[in-house]
Structure formats: structure tokens, C-alpha cells
C-alpha positions in Angstrom: -12.7 26.5 -47.3 -9.3 26.5 -49.3 -10.3 26.3 -53.1 -8.9 23.0 -53.2 -11.3 21.7 -50.5 -14.0 23.8 -52.0 -13.8 21.9 -55.2 -13.6 18.6 -53.4 -16.9 19.3 -51.5 -18.9 20.5 -54.7 -17.5 17.2 -56.5 -18.6 15.2 -53.8 -21.9 16.8 -53.6 -22.5 16.7 -57.7 -21.6 12.8 -57.4 -24.4 12.1 -54.8 -26.6 14.4 -56.5 -26.5 12.4 -59.8 -26.5 9.1 -58.2 -29.7 10.1 -56.6 -31.1 11.2 -59.8 -29.9 7.9 -61.2 -32.0 6.3 -58.5 -35.3 8.4 -58.7 -35.1 7.8 -62.4 -35.0 4.0 -61.8 -38.1 4.3 -59.5 -39.8 6.4 -62.3 -39.2 3.4 -64.7 -40.6 0.7 -62.5 -43.6 3.0 -62.0 -44.0 2.8 -65.6 -43.6 -0.9 -66.4 -44.9 -2.1 -62.6 -48.0 -4.4 -63.8 -49.3 -1.6 -66.6 -48.6 -4.3 -69.4 -51.1 -6.4 -67.3 -53.8 -3.9 -67.1 -53.4 -2.8 -70.5 -54.4 -6.2 -71.6 -57.5 -6.2 -69.3 -58.9 -2.8 -70.3 -61.8 -3.1 -72.8 -62.9 0.2 -73.1 -60.8 2.5 -75.9 -61.4 5.6 -73.7 -59.9 3.8 -70.5 -56.7 2.4 -72.8 -56.2 5.7 -74.5 -55.9 7.2 -70.9 -53.5 4.4 -69.5 -51.6 5.0 -72.6 -51.2 8.8 -71.9 -50.3 8.2 -68.4 -47.4 5.9 -69.2 -46.1 8.4 -72.1 -46.5 11.4 -69.5 -44.4 8.9 -67.1 -41.6 8.4 -69.8 -41.6 12.7 -70.1 -40.8 12.6 -66.6 -38.1 10.3 -66.7 -36.6 12.7 -69.5 -37.2 15.8 -67.7 -35.9 15.1 -64.5 -32.5 17.5 -63.8 -30.7 18.8 -61.3 -30.0 22.4 -60.3 -27.1 23.6 -57.7 -27.0 26.6 -56.2 -23.6 28.4 -55.2 -22.8 31.0 -52.4 -19.1 32.0 -53.0 -18.0 29.1 -54.8 -19.4 26.5 -52.6 -22.8 24.6 -53.3 -25.6 25.2 -50.9 -28.7 23.8 -52.8 -29.4 21.1 -54.7 -33.0 20.7 -56.1 -34.5 18.4 -58.4 -36.6 19.9 -61.4 -39.3 18.1 -62.9 -43.0 18.5 -64.6 -46.0 19.6 -62.2 -47.5 16.2 -63.4 -44.8 14.0 -61.6 -46.2 15.3 -58.0 -49.7 14.5 -59.3 -48.9 11.0 -59.8 -46.7 11.0 -56.7 -49.7 11.8 -54.8 -52.4 9.5 -56.7 -54.2 12.8 -58.1 -54.7 14.6 -61.5 -57.1 15.6 -64.2 -60.2 13.3 -63.1 -58.8 11.9 -59.9 -59.3 14.5 -57.3 -57.6 14.3 -53.8 -61.2 13.0 -52.6 -60.9 10.3 -55.0 -57.4 9.1 -55.2 -56.2 6.3 -57.7 -53.1 4.6 -56.6 -50.4 6.5 -55.4 -46.9 6.2 -57.1 -44.6 7.2 -54.6 -41.2 7.8 -56.9 -39.6 10.6 -55.3 -39.9 10.6 -51.4 -38.3 7.3 -50.7 -35.2 7.8 -52.4 -34.8 11.4 -51.3 -35.5 10.0 -47.7 -33.1 7.2 -48.2 -30.1 9.6 -49.7 -30.6 12.6 -47.2 -28.2 11.0 -45.0 -25.9 10.5 -47.8 -25.6 14.4 -48.5 -25.5 15.1 -44.8 -22.5 13.1 -44.4 -20.9 14.6 -47.0 -21.4 18.0 -45.5 -20.3 16.7 -42.3 -17.2 15.3 -43.2 -16.0 18.4 -45.3 -17.1 21.1 -42.9 -15.5 19.0 -39.7 -12.3 19.9 -41.3 -13.2 23.7 -41.5 -14.7 23.7 -37.8 -11.6 21.5 -36.3 -9.2 24.2 -37.8 -11.3 27.1 -36.3 -10.9 25.7 -33.0 -7.6 25.6 -33.2 -7.3 29.3 -33.7 -6.2 31.1 -30.2 -8.0 34.0 -29.0 
């Protein structure tokens, strides 16, 4: 791919990755607010209230610590990863300290629904940019 097309390809993937990150952060925000204020009103035990507040705080940390990492080969993006603390996966699967996999609390799926919805957008960007390269390659005479 030419330098100009590579820059366009990288720009499109970067823009989509940032869009996806904003959607993930939105899911995390809904996860933090969703019903927890009502739940706080119902909790009478000081320890249970403290655990719930700690969980809400860890979700704020998750939101702030989510970032994107790009991998490149020969100047083209070939890897996009979303980095976050390990407790994000625990919340996603409904497990964690005091909540083993056999005794799950409510799952809070904040990552997979967004990735599943946006994966086709990433695929379309790659297909659109590589379709031109494939078409140009088939015009070569052997």
C-alpha cells in the first residue's frame, strides 16, 4: 500500500478504535449507576455497604484505566487491543473476591456486547482498504 493509503487506513482504524472505546466507557458508566443507588438505600449492613461502595469505586478506576494499544507492521496497524485492569474481567463474568465461579453474582457484560457490535465495522474498514490493493494486484499481467 502507498504511504498515503497506509495513513488513511491507519486513521480510519484509529478513529473506529476510539469510537469503540467511547462506547465501552459508556457501558461501564451505565454499569456503575444502574440500580446501585437504590441498592445502597436498601443495604443496612455497614460491611455490605462498604463492599458495594468499593465495587463502585473499582468501576470508576476501570473506566479511567481503559486504553487502546496499536500494533504496527511496516507502518500499518495490524493489532488493536483494549487494555484494562484484571478486575474488569472479574466484573464482566460476575466473579471476584468472595464470589467464586460456582457462586456468581450478577454478570455485568460491558466489553463483549460492544466488541461484537463493532467488529464488523473494523472488518469493513480492512476490507475497503485492502480491496483496492487486491484489485490493483489482479490487474498485473503475468
